[in-house]
N, C-alpha and C positions, 0 to 999 in steps of 0.2 A: 701481304702485300713482302715482296723481295725484291733486294737490291743485291750489290755485288760482292756486300762482305758482311749482311744481315738480311734477317727476316723479322720482321711484322706482324703478331696474329693479335686477333680482335675476336671478340665471342661475348655473345650477350645469354646473360641467364635471367631467369623469374626465380626466384626466391621468396621464401619465409624466415623472418627475423624474429626471434626469443629476446626479451633483452632481461637480465636479468637484473633485479635490483632495481626496476625501473626509478628515475626522478620523479615526484610528482608532477601529472599533468602529461607525464612518458604512457604511449600507449605500452601493453608489455609483449602483442606479438604485432607485427604489418608486414607486407607483402614491400618489395623492392627490385626494381628494374634494373639490372648491374651491366656493365661493359668493361672487361677485362683487357689490359691494352698489353703486351709482353714480348720484349726482345730479346732475341736467339743471333750470338754469332754463326754466322754461315757454318756447318757441321759440326755444334756444338747442339748438345742434347741439355745445361742448363743454362734457363734463362740469365741475361746479362741482368735486365731488371723486371718490373710489372709495379703496374698502378692498377688499381678499380674503381669506377665511377661509380654510384648508385644513386638512384632517385627514384623518389615515392611522393605519390599523391593519395593523402588516406581519404577514411569515408565521410571525414569533412570539408575535404576543399585545399589543405593545408599541404605544401610544398617542401619539402627535404632534399637538401642535396650533400652527399657523403663521401669522403676518400677513405680507401682503404685501402694499405701496404704491408706486403705481408712480410714476418719474422722469423728469424731464425730456426724457432723453435713449432714452425706449421699454424701457429695462431698469426691474426693482423691487428694491426690497429687500425682505428676507425675512428677517422677524422670526420665532426657537422661542421661541413664549408660554409651551408645556407641554408634558412629555413621560414617558415612563413607562418602564424596563429602559434598555435599549442608547440609547435620546433623551435620558436623565433628564439626562446629564450639557451637555448639548448648549442647555438652558434659558436663552433672551439670545444665544445666538448670532443671528449676522446672516452673511446670503452678499448676492448679488445676482446674480439671475434674469433670462435674456433667453428669449423664446420662440425655438427652433428652426423645429417643424413644426406649423402650423394641420392640425388633423385634424377638420374640420367645425368648427362650431358652437358642439359642446361638447366640445371634447376636444383637447389638447395637447398637443405634449414639448418640456418645459422643459430646459435649463440651467443649474446654479448654481456660482459660485467665489465662496470665501473674498472678504470683504468687505475 
């Protein structure tokens, strides 16, 4: 979407997440569908802001909603916003995520460790 002074970009990806030192009951690997929203000022290459919202429905039917915010070191802070079933106990928990492998424009493998 383009405005008179800026541009909003959105992109969706299907990702694989690997959890280092996962808490008991938390899966060590999962998939997530994520949508990134990025704001740019007109004519600028560096984003003004970025937010990433991810959703999961696992093989047991439990749902998870996560927000990720980029950090200056290239990592991102991941916060679980809501969850059901096995995910419910982790609402409000934070992790640090890093991109391990980019698989084309719309998929990546990430690893997460406790904050």
